[in-house]
C-alpha positions, 0 to 999 in steps of 0.5 A: 515543486519539490527540491533538494536541500542541505540540512545539518545531521539530525540529533536525536531526543530522548527516546529517539533514534537516527536512521541512515535511510537505504530506501523510502516508501513512496506512496500515491497518497504522497502526491496528493498530500503534495497537491494539498488534496488530502488536507482534511487527514494530513494537515501539512502546509508548505515548505515540509519534507514529504514521506511517512515510511523508511527503511534503513540502519540505525546510526545514532541513539538518543538518551534512553534507548537501548544501544542494541538498536545501533547498526540494526537494519529497521523500518519506521512508519507512522511518521507524520512527514520526513521520510524523503531524507538521507537520514531521519529521526524517529521514535524508538517505539515506532521501530520494527527490526527487519528480519534477517532473510528479508531485503532492506528495500523489499522491507520498505515496500512492505511498510504501508501496503503490507500493513494495509493489505493485511488489514483488508484481507483478514477481516474480509478473508475470501473463503477457498473457491469464492471469486475475489475482484481486486482493482488497482491490482497491479499497484504495490498493495494490489499484488499483495492482496491478489497473493493473499487471496490466492493463498487463502484459496480464492479465484482471482479476477485482477483488474489494472490498466494496460497489458504490462500490468496484466502480465505481471498479475498473471504470473502472481496467479490471478485466473483472469485478468481485465483491463478496466480501461477497456469498455465493457470490462464489467461484462468480462468479469460477469463472464468469467464468473458465469454471470454469478458476480464475485463474492468479495471486492477489494477496490484499490481504484476508487472513483468511477472504477470502484462504483462500476465494480460494485454491482458486480458483488453478489448479494451478502458479498464483502467489500473493501472501498479503500482505494482513491487512485482514480480520483477519489474513493468509489461513491457507494451507498451504504443504504444499497449495501445494507439492502443487498446484505453486503459487508462494506468497509472503507477508508475509515476502518483503515485508519489505525494507531500505531499500536494496531499497525505494528503487529500487522506490519511485523506479520507482513515482514515475517510472511515475506522473510518466509517466502509466502508474500513477495512485494513487487519493486517496479521501479526506483528512484534516486532520492533527488529524482523524487519529482520524476517518481511522483510523476511517473506515479500520477501518470499511472506508469508504475507497476508495483512499488515505487521507492526512493534510494537515497 
């Protein structure tokens, strides 16, 4: 259960700030943590306040924090929990200023998805003319990956569920779209590539969808198997990947420290501020309707990013 509670206004300790939250980054992972399905990575126990990323304005600075942070628009991520709130306490060193030309909600939409998209795209960057298959492409991160692949000059096949989501992917330049809830979707992908297969697979769906997508990758290709939205990570054998000369990266390569994450996040913010990267905010919910937001995410009703608005 999720319920709203009233607590005292938080007080920052040394090196900390209080942020008046304007938008909360809401993730599929939040629903998994809440259900107790990811305790090997997120060992939290109820009762707890969900959420690991928020955007807003600094309202109070603690001892040792430059007062110049006061009233600045910032994002904070890598919180363990606590972002589903009107006010959050954060370490000042975990703050990133929001560029002037970028909206606060758009910045919130990039806290996690922009960071991870950059971390996926850069080491497995497609070359001009290569085919890239992106699963769960209509999610908050998937839409960003479509844009990054197009910017690199790749030919994008975007896979998602339902015509509403496919329409969004066409708008963002996918050369082909495919509904993986339909039988024979892998044959459609092969047909698009002239039976040659794809050079790069960015799998945000995982599970059976990711496993079905893996044989579509040509020998010597590159794969990021980072998604678990369909119930778990894709069961791709490392030995099979080695035999076929495929570079395989998984969720382990995306577990980085704050020091590694911060430059990736800053780069995503700057790309968005410059108009080269556009997060899709498909739906917003008031903070006190967080349970409805979770239900929408779990039922695959959402497109792009879901935000909570205190």
